[in-house]
Each structure stands twice: as structure tokens, then as C-alpha cells.
N, C-alpha and C positions, 0 to 999 in steps of 0.2 A: 370603309370597313368591308370585310369579306362577307358576301351574302350567304356563304355556306357555313359560317360559324353558328352552330346551334347549341354549343355546349359550354360557352364561356360567360353567359349571363348578359343581362340587358344593359349594364353599365360597366365601364372599365374598372378593373381592380385597383384598389388603393393600397399604398404602402403602410398606412397607419395601423398600428397594432402588431406588425411583424416583430417577433422577438429574437430572431436569429438570422444569420446570413442565408442559411438554407431556405428559410421561409420567405425571406425577401427575394431570393433568386427565383423561387417558384412563382411568386406573385408577378415578378418582372416578366417571366416567360409567358404567364397567362395574359399579361398586358400585350405582349407581342402577338399572341394568338388572337386576342380580341380585335386588334387592328388588322389581322390577316396579312402580316408581313413575314416573309420567309427569313431564315437566319442570314442567308446570303444577301438579300436585299437590305436587311437591317445593318449589316456590316458596311455595305456600300453607302448607306445614308449617313452613318456615323463618320466615315472617312470624309465624305463630301462636306458634312457640317463642320468638321474640324479644319479642313482646308479653307472653307469660306471664312472661318473665324481667325485664320492665320495661325492656327495651332499646329506646330510641326510634329507633334506626337501622334502618329497615325497607327492605330492598333491593327494587328493582323486579325484574320478571321477567327482564329482559335481563341484569342483574348476576349473578343466579344462573345463568342459562343459559350465559353466557360463562365462568363459573368452571369449567364442565365441558367446555370446548372448547379446542383448541390455539391457540397464538399469543399466550399471555400472557407478559409480561416479569416481572410480579410477581403474586402471589396473596395475598389477604387471608386469613391463617391463621385468624382468628376466623370468617370466613364459611365456610371449608372445614369447620371444626369444627361449625358450626351445620348445614351440609348433612348431614354424617355423623350428627349427633345426630337429625336428622329421619328418618333411616333405621334407626337402632339406638339402643337405650337403654343400651348398654354404654359407659360413660364411659372405660374403658381403651382401647377402640378409637378413640373420639373423640380422646383424647390422642395416640395414635400418629400419626394423620393430621395433627394440628396440628404436632407436632414435626418430621415429615418436611418440611412446608412451611418451617419455620424452618431446617432443615438445608440445604435447597436454596437458600434465600435467603442462606445464610452467616451467619445470625443466632445460631447456636448450635453448640457443639462437641459431640463425642460424649458428654462428661461431662454435658451439659445435656439429653441425650435420656433422659428418665426415664419410669418406669412407675409411675403413680399412680392410685388409685381413691378415689372418695368412698363406697365401701362395702367391707365386709370380704370377703376370699376365702371361698369355700365351706368349711365345716367338713369335715374329713376323716372319712369313715365308718370308717377303719381305725385310729383313735386308740386306743391301749391303754396302760394303766399311767399313771405320772406323776400319780397322784391327789393325792399330798401336795403336789407342786409346783403343781398346778392349784388346789387349795384355798388354798394360801398366796397365789397371785397374785390370785385372785378374791375373797378375803376382804375385805369392805368395812369401813369404819370411819372414823376421823377423816380429813379431807381430806388432811392432810399425809402420810398413809400411802399414799394413792392417787396416787402421783406417777409415778416412773420405775422400771420393772423391766427389768433386763438379763438375758437368757437366753443364756448362752454355752456353747460346747462345739464339738467337732470336727464336720466335715461328716457329715451323715447320721444324727445322733442324735435328730432330731425337734424341733429348736428351733422351726422355723416352725410345725409342727403344734400344738405346745404353745401358742405365742403366739396362733395363730388360734383354737384352742379356748377359751382364756382370754378373748380379745377378744369372741367371740360370747356367752359366758356373761355377761360384764360388761355388754355392750350390751343383751342381752335382759332381764336382771334389772332394770337401772336405767332401762330405757326410753330409752336414749341416742339422741339424734337425730344427733349429729355422730360419724361414723365415717370415719376416714381410714387409708389404707394406702399404703405406698410400698416398692418394692424399691430399696435403696440400692446394690446391685451391688458390695458391698465386696470380693468375692472372685470376680468374674466373670472367666473365663479369656480372654475375647475382647474385652471392652469395659471402658472406664475406670469407676471408681466414680462414682455419680451425684453431680452438683453439688447440694449442699443448697439453694442459692438457686433452682435450677431446680425442685426438689421443692417449695420454699416457694411459688413462683409457681403451681404446679399445685394445691397445697392451697388457696391463696387463691381460685382459680377454683371449686373445689368448695364453698367457703364463700360463694359468691355475688358475689365481687368481679369486675366487668367487666375484660376484658383491657386496655382502654385505660387504666383507672385504675391497674392494676398497673404498667404501663409508665411511668407518671408518678411512681411511688414509687421512692425509692432503697432499697438493701438494708436499712438500719436501719428505715425507715418500713414496709417490707413485713413485717419481723419484728414490729414493734410492732402493725401491723394484724392480723396472724395471731394474736398473743397476745390482743389485745383481743376478737377474734371468738370465741375459745375460752373466754374468761373466763365463769364461772358456767354453762357449758353441759355440764359433765361429759363431755368427749369421750373416746372411745377411739381411740388412734392406734397403729398398728403400723408400726414402722420395721424392715424386714426386711434382713438381711445387711449390717449396718453395718461399715464398715472401721475406724473409730476414733471417739473422742469428739468430735473437731472436726466430723465429718460430721453428728452428731446434734444438737449444741448449738443451732443456729439453729431446729430444729424442735421444741424442747421448750417447753411452756407455762411461763409465769412465775408462775402462781398454782396453788394446790392445787385439787382438785375433780375432776380426771379422771385418766386413767392412760395412760402411754406405755409400750408393750411393745417392747423393742429386742432383736433377735437378732444375734449376732455370733460369729465363730469365735474371737475373742480376748477376754480379760478387758479391759474398758475401764477400765484402772487410772487413767487420767487423771481419771475421775469420782470417784475415791476420795480430794476436797475436804480431805491430811495425816492420814489415819486411822492409818496405820502408826506414826507418831510417838506418838500417844496410846496405841495398843495396847502399844507397847514399854515404856511406863512402868507397866503394870498389874502387880499381884501375880499370882502363878500362879493362885490360886483364882478371882480376878475374871476373868482372861483365859479360863480354862476356861468359866466361866459365860457369858461373851460368845459364845464359840464354840458352846456348846450352845443358847443363845437363837437363834442364827442358823439352826439346823437344826430349830427348833420349827416345826410345820406351820401355826401361826396367825400373827397379826400383832402380838399383844401378850399379856402374861401378868400374873398377879398374883403376890404374894410366895410363896404356897403352891405354885403351879405351878413357879416358879423353884426353890424348895427341893427339890421332887420331881425336877426335871430334873437338878440338880446333886448330889443325894444328901446334902443338908445339912439342919440344923434351921432353923426359921423365923428365929431371931435371926441366924444366919450369913448366910442368904439376904438379909435386910434390909441387912446391912452391905455385902455384895458388890454389891447393886444400887445402894446409895448411892455406892460408889466408881465404878461405871460411869456413873452420872448425873453425878457430879462431873467425870468425864473427857470428858463430852459424847459418849459412845459409846452411851448408852441415854437415851431420852427418857421422862420421867415424864409420864404422861397422866392422865386423870380418875381421881380417887380412888387406889386402890392398884393401878395398872396401869402397865406399862412396855413400851415398844416400841423397835424399831430402825428407823432410816431405811433405805430400800431399799439405798442404796449401802453403808452399814455392814453390813447383812445379807449382801450379796454378798461383801464383803471377808472377814467373819468366817466365813461358810460355807465359803469356799475354804480358809481356815486350818484349819477343823475337818476337812475331808477330808485335808489334808496332814499335820496334827499328831496327830490323835486316831485311835486304832485303830477299825476298823469295829465291833468287839465292844463297845468303850466307848461309842460313839455309840448302838448298838442298846440297850445296857443303860440308858442315860439316857432314851431314848424309851420303853422298857418301863416304867420307874418313872413317867414322866409319864402313860402310858396307864392304869396301875393307879390313880394318883391321880384322874384324870378320871373313870374308870369308877366308882370307889367314891363319889366326891363327887356324881356325877350321880345315883346311886341314892339317896343321902341327900336330895338336893334334890327328887327325884321323890316320895320318901316324904311330903314336906310338900306338894308340888304336887298330887299325886293319891293321897292315902292309901287311898282305896277300891279302888285297883288294885294294891296292894302285892303281892298274890299272883300277878300276871301278870308281875312282873319277876324275873329270875334272882337267886339268891344269889351275891354276889361277895366276894372276899377284901378285907380292909382294906388301907389304904395306910399307909406309914411316916409320911407327912405327914397330920395330921388334917384332916378336912373342916371347913368353917366351921360355926358354930352357926346353923342356919336357924330363926330364932325363929318365923317365920310364913310364910304363902303369899307375901307380897310379897318377903321376903328370898330365898326359893327362886327365884322368878320372875326377880328381878334378877340372880342368879348365872347362871341358865340363859341369859338374854338376853345377858349379857356374854361368856359362854364358848361359845356355840353354834357359832361358827366353829371354835374350837379343838377342840371335841368332834367335829365332823364331820371336820376335818382329821386328827386323831390316829387316828380310826377308819379312814379311808382308808389312812393310812400303816401302821397295824398290819397291814392285809390285804396291802399291798405287801411287807412284811417277813416274810410267811409266817405271820402269826398270825391267820389268817382266822377260826378258831373263837372266839378272844377278841374280835376285832373285831365278829363277828356279834352278840355279846351286847348291844352298844349299841342294836340295833334295838328290842327290847322295853323297854329302859330309857328311851329317849328318845321312844318312839312317841307318847305322849299329848301331850307338850309340843310336838313338831314339828307335830302335827295341829292342836292348839288354836291355835298361833301362826301357822298357815297357811304354814309354812315348807316348802312342798312340794318345792322343788328339793333342799333338804338332806335331806328325808325320802326322796326317791328314791335318793340316794347311800347313805344308811345302810341302808335296807331292801334295796337292790340287793346290797349286800355280804352281808347275811344270807341272801339267797336262794341265794347260791353256797356256803353253809356245808354241811358234811356231815350235820349233825343234821337229820333230817326235821321235827322239831317246830319248830326254829328257822326252817327254810325255810317251814313252814306259817304261823308267826306273821308272817313278813315278807310273805308273799303276802297275808295278811289286812290287814296294815297298808297295803300298797300299794293294795289294793282300796279301802280307805277314802279314801286320798289321791286316787286317780283319780275316785272318786265325787264328792268335794268339788270336784275340778277339772273336773267336767262331762264326764269321759271315761268314759261309762257302760259301753260295751261292754268297754273295757279293765278296768274295775272288776269286771265280772261274770266275766271270764276269770281274774283274779287270785283272786277269792273262790272260784271253783270249784276252782282248784288247792289252795287252803287246805283246802277241805272234803275233797278226796280224801286229803290227807296226814293230817289229823286223824282221818278215818274209819279209815284204815289203822293208825294208832297207837292207836286206841281212846280218844282224848281227846274224850269226849262234850261236856264243858263248852266247850272251845274250838271244837268243831264247831258247837255251837249259837250261839256268838257270831258265827262266820263266816256262819252261816245268817241271823242277824238282820241283818247288814250286807248280805247278798244281797237280803233283803227291801227294804232301803232303795234299792238300785239299781233293783229292779223298780218301786218307788213313783215314782222320778224319771221312769221311762219310762211312767208312768200305767197300769201293769199292776197294779191294786190287788188283784185276786184273788190273784195269785201272791205279792204282797208280804204279804198277810194270812196266807196259808198258811205262809210262812217264819216269820213272827212267832209264830204259834201253836205250831209245832213247837219253836221255840227256847224259848218260855216253858215248855213241858212239861219239857224237859230241865233248864232252870235251876231249876225248882221241885223236880225230883227230886234234883238234886245239891246243893241248898241254897245256890246262888250268888245272893245277894241283889242285888248290884250289877247283874249281867247280867239278873236277873229284872225289875228295875225298868226297864231299858232296853227289854226286850221289851214290857212293859206300856205304856210310853210310846209305842212304835211302833204298838202295836195301837190306842191312843187316837188317834194321828195318822191311822191307816188309817180308823178310824170317822169322823173329821172329814172325810176326803176324800169320803165318800159321804153326809155330812150327818146321820149318826146321832149327834146331840149328847149325848143322855143316856148312850148307851153310851160315848162318848168321855170324858165326865166321870167315869164310874166307873173306867175304866182309868187315866186321868191322876191322879185323886186317890190311887189305890192306888200308882201309880208314884212320886208326889211324896213320900208318906209314907216309902217305903223309901229314897229318895234323901236325905232329911233325916236318916234314921237312920244311913246309911253314910257321909255326908259327900260325896256326889257333886255338887260345885258346878256342874259343866258340865251334868249332867242337870237340876239345879234350874232353870238358866237356860232350857233348852229347854222344860221342862215348864211353868214359869210362863207362858211365851209361848203354848204350846198351850192351857193352861187359860184364858188370857185370850180366845183365839179362841172357845172353847166358851161362856164366859160372855157374850161379845158376841153370839153367835148366839142365845143363850137370852134376850136382851133386857136383860142386866145390864151396861150400858155402863160405869158407874162402877167396878164390881168388875173388869171386864175391863181398864180402864185401869190400875187398881192392880196387877194381875198383870203387865201389860206393863212398867210402870215398875220393878217389883221385878226383873224379868228384866234390864232395862237396867242397873240399879245393880250387880247381881251380876256381870254380864258385864264391866263396866268395872273392877271390883275387881281382876281379874287379867288384863285385856287380852285377852279372848277375843273376837276380831272377829266370828266367825260369829253367836253369839247376840246380840251388840250390834247388828249390822246387822238381824237379824230383829226384835228388839224395836223398833227405830226404825221399821221397816216397819209393824209392827202398830199402833204409836201413831199414825203418820201416816194410815194407812187408816181407823182408827176416828175420828180427828178430822175427816177428810173426810166421813165418813158423818154426823157430828154437825153438819156445816155450818161447822166452824171451818177453812175452807179455807186461810187464810194460814199458820196454825200447822201444818196438815197438810203443806203444801208444804215448810216448813222441815225437818220431820222426814224426809220422804221424799227430799228432795234430799240430806240428809246420808247417808241409807241408800244412795242411788244412788252417791254418791261412794265410800263404804266398799266397796260391792260391786264397783265397777270397779277400785279400787286393790288389792283383794285377790282379784280374779278369781273372784268369787262369782256366776257367771252366773245361777243360779236366783233369787238375790235381785235381781240387776239387772233381770230381766224383771218381777218383782213390783213393784219400785220404779217402773219405767216405767209399768206399768199403774195403779199407785196415783196417780202424778202426773197421769196422764191423767184419772182420776176427779176428782181435786181441781180440775184446770183446768176440767173440764166443769162442776163445781159453781159455779165463779166466773163462768161464762158465756163462757169462752174456748174455743169449740168447735174452732177451727182448731188451737190449741195442744194440746187434748186429743187430737184425731185424730192429730196428728204424734207424740205420745208413745206412743199405742197402736200406731201403725205401727212405731215403734222396738222396742216390746215384742214385736210379732209377729215381727220379723226375728230377734231374739235367741231367742225361744221355738222358732222353726222350726230354728234352728241347734242348739239343745240337744235337740230332739226332745220338748219338753214340750208335750203336746197340751192339757193342762188350761189352761195359761197362754196357749196359742194361742187357745183358745176365749174366754178373758177379753178378750184383745186384740181379737178380732173383735167381741165384744159392745160394747166401748168404741167401736170405729170405727162400729158400727151406730148407737149413741146419738148420736155427734157428727155424722155425716152426715145423720141424720134431723133434727137441729136446724137445719142449714143448708139443708134442703130437698132434699138429694140422695137421694131415696127409692130410686132404683135401686141405688146403692152400699150404702145402708143394708140393703136387702133381701138383697143378695148376701152381705154379711158376717154378717147374722143367720142365713142358711141355713148358712154355713160353721161358725158357732159351734154351732148345734144339731147339725150332723152330727158334729162333733168330740166333743161331750158324749155323744151317742148311742154313738159308737165306743168311748168309755172307760167306758160304763155309768153315766153320770150324768144320763140323761134317760129 
């Protein structure tokens, strides 16, 4: 804004209430003044905006100028919109100006005056509770399940807040590019409900369809165009305050793959496609199971979970599910899994609230929680047997757990059920069973961490932090510290780990205190404070040896080996790592094996044993892929790629490093992203592509600076130094060489 504006008010002028084109033009000119933009600059911005949008209709200066002056009998609504867009990036504001133009021109009625945005509203900071509903809405899976969700209820119960929170979570997690929101004004006291065709028009504009093209399309073609543009783009659409089903039908995609969140004060029974007729024919037991499935916090179940929910044996559960499938009320999905269409779920959930006593519903969900908790423990005993002592003892379930024959079977079950596990944990806390819910944190910790399911981990560990038991709190703080460390949130990691240390120290739990200290050392290592990291590792090692905790002892040894590697003491590193690997093989710590094989490969490589190093790296890669652990898989690919580059096999190196970069970016592994970029820079330099090498090292530098990783910053500077020296830019080469040396001196590596 122009600081000299003293006569245009504290807030930008609005178009609402303008009754003529002269009045609208005056307000538009005031808006220009409010932003302090000259007529000439405004014209330049409009032209640039239209060029960027691919619009060939470029107005001359006088056309823009006259749009802001009185005496116009008609005004181009699209030009007004582009003028406003040149002043503000808020598309909701742009839409209001366009619609006032249309109202003045008599082209639209009040029902066609709509509030639409191509972005989601801000998420509320006051959102509380509703964890189970949120988990159910945001639980991904088969495309057909991610279709339409209706959130109904009386005014003021938080329907919009829930829809917006869910929409943000879906959009953020899935990287959604198409996000649409509209207020349908179904219950506005002063204005008519929004015309869905007017909303459709505005949605099309947000999807990039020019206004002139929209006006040439009839209603059916507009709807077809809208659905075509949404196809395969996994959109998130929020339709707030719907009056009835007719108002939302034209705005629904016709293919699976995205999600539409609808809020309404009434049950949209018109969308419930003769469900009541099928339900009326069900036997009582099958009807009860349908109602209970509808209040399940996840999106699908297997036969065992259904049996636990209904309180029946497996044979009976199979029969009841068969009846529901035959009645087309339940869908049989992959293998032994069953789910409800969203509309069926809404219908049956409403019946559950009306028909079943609250105590009966709570008892069913309690049985389900007990089954999931017991079975999760059994799966984790197979998944991470070396950490069995870190998990709490839990009661058995009336429904037996599956027989997890091997790691693959346990991992498959955890992958299939993890949304249900997170959802039932959140629901248990909501129902007042926080201490029970908190036990899921140490049970699921290793799986959620290995699978990089950090959003789920934050939910589960966050519940445990609110528990009364200080040791459960401490465990959750330590788990969150590890999550934040892997998410490159180093200071948050340190804060969580320090809280864990305080609680463990107060409780006298020296073994867990040492594990937290070991993790704190990892955080210091990421910040290139190697002396502090080594001190933490040494203290942890002494405690673990004194208490006889072999698994934790091996991890401390491995970290000391890594610390020695950082300062180039390869012989000491080899001693630590060999000892760590022997213990890991003894206790069955497969994750530790992956990491240690990778580190041993680095040591052997630095000692000049390239073939042996490559063998270690490939063993780490195979082991990581056996159970889908993305972290060591990415690291192993990195090691292989960098070594191949050093051996002159640049094409093979680029293949490995590019795959590592892709995995690092898809899984938010920033520390590996920067290493992959530096590695690619080295390989490109080896192929003689100095420009490409410099570009990749510059990318690496930007990521390393964001992470605060001074070591990788130094490596990036050295790469830029090499590349710019090759192309003869000695001044830039000298500058980056100095920066690299300064950073290495700063962290004690020169």
C-alpha cells in the first residue's frame, strides 16, 4: 500500500451496495487509490495477468482507464475482475466485484450472487475434539471411498470447522492441486440459497476456463466440462451450508478419486439412492452389524474386526457380512475387507444414534479397541521383536489375532489397519479412555516411524502426552522427538527429547533416559554439533552396558561409529560399527542392520575397499526393501550412487541418485534430498556437464541452508567451486571455496 494514502479509509472499498455503473467505477477507482497503484501501472498489470493466463484479448490503456471513470452504460465484468485481480490476490474479492457488475447489468439474480474461492478457508485454531469423525473423513483408501461426505447437524455444532479441518488435512497429505470452496447459503436469513449453476460457473473460472467460453456453454456442457477438469486430479471440494440434495448434485464429480465435503443443517435423505428398503429386509443381527459398522472410526474392516464390534464369533461375522453384501449395503473390497459407501454410512450411523443405546455403542467400540490393541501388539512382536520390552502388556481379546507367520504378514496387517488403529485410538480418548488410548503410542511407535507415517504418529503420540502416567508421557515425548528429527524439525525435536529426559530422570528410569539421550545426540549431529552428539552417545552407551540392554547398546555403538565417520576417523568408526552389527544380528534388529550396513559401506569405501563397500550398500538396500523401510532404502541408494560416481560409472550413478532423490522428496526426507542433490551434482560434473552440476549443487545449498545442515552446505559450496572453476569463472569459484572452508572450520572438520 502507498504510505501517503491518507484519504481513502482504513479498509479497501467493497463493491457491495453499488447501484449503478458510475458508482461501481468510482469505488473501483478508490480501490486503485487504496492500493497506491497508478493508472499506467494498473494497465501494465492487467496486460501481464492476461498474458500469463493465455488470454489474447489485451486491452489498451484507454480501455482500462475508462473502466474506472463515470459515464459508462455497460462494463466488461471480466475486465473489472482482471483490474481487481491486478490489485489483490484474493479471488473471493475478485468474484464479488464481478458479480456486482452482473447484478447492475441485470444479468443475475440474488441467487446467482455466490461466494466461491479456489482455495480453502483458513483452518480454525480453536478446533477441538471430533477426532474420530476427522479420522473417518480423512482416511484414504480405494477411490470409491473418497467420494462424498455429508456433515449434518444443527447450527453452531462445528460442521464447517470440521469440514475445513478435514479438507486441509486431505489437501496437504495428498498434495492436492485443485481445492474449491463455496458457500451455498442454504440457511441464510437475508439472501436466497446460491444457484448451483452460478457456483458451477465460478468453479470453472477457478479451473482456468475463460469467461467467454463459459458463456458459450449450456448448463449440461458446463457440468460436463467441470467433471472432465476434475477427473484424475484428486480434488478437494467443500460445499458449505447446502439446502438440499438438488443444490449439490450439479457440483459433484462423476468419477472417484477426490472428495466432496458437504455441510448442511438437514439430513440429505434424497441422496440415500432406496437404502431404507434394503435395510428393512435385514435380519436383526445383520441390521445391528450394519449400524455398528457405520460408527466404526475407519473406512473398512476385516472379518475379525467386525466380529469384535458385534460381539460374535468369526463364523457368525462371516455370515452377517455375507448378508450385508448380498443386500448391496456393504461392499466387499480387496481380500477379506468390507466397507460402506458414504451415503450408506450416513444413513446407518443416523439409525445407530436413534436405535442403539449409547452404552451399547460404547461397549461395541470398546470391544473393537481391545481387539485392535491386542492384535497390534502381536503384529509388532513379529515386526520388531527386539523391542518387545518397550511395549506394554495388554489384555487378550475375545476375537483371536491372526497368525502372523512372518514379518511380511505383520507388515501387511499394519498397513491395512493403520487408519483404523489411529481412528480407534482418537475415539477412545474422546470417550474418556485416555489412559487406554495412550498405550497405543508405545505399541505403534516403531511401525509409524519406520513407515514415515508422521501425521499419524503425531496424533497417536499427542494423545499419550495428555495421559496421566508420567512414563507414558515421557515415552510419547521421546517418540515425537524422533518424528520431528526425521521431519527436519530439529529444535522441536530437541525440545521434546529434553522433556522426555526430565520425566525419565524423575522416575528413575535410567534405560529409557539413556535411549532419549541417544536420540538427543542424533539431533545435535543433524545440527553439525558433533562434540555434543558424541557426548550424548557415550553417556547412553555407559548406561545401556550397565543395565544389559543389548538393543539400545548396539544403537549407541552405531551412533558413535557414525560420529567417528563425521570427523574422518575411519578405523575407530569400523570398530564401533562392527561391534554394533554383531549385536544387531544377535537380537534381530533389522532396522539397525540396514543402517549399520550402510555406514560400514561408507567406512570401507573411505578405506579404499570399493567392492566391499558396494556389497554392504546393496545388502542394506535389499534388507530395507524386504519390509518397506523407506529411510534406509533411500540412504542405500544414495551410497550406491555416490560410490558409482566416484568409480566413474556416471550414468548408473545418476540412475541410483535420481531414484534416491525421488524417494527423499516423496517422503519428506530433507537430509537425504540435499545429499542426493549434491551427489547428482558430482555425477554430472564427472560427465562434463558443468552447468548441470552447478545447478544441482545450488539446489542442494538452498535445501541445506533451510535445514541448517552446515556440513552439506560446505559440500554444496565445494561442488559449485569445482563447476565454476571448470567454466572459467574463477571469482565465483574462489568465493564458494572460501565459504566451504569457513563452514568446515566452523564445525571442526578443518
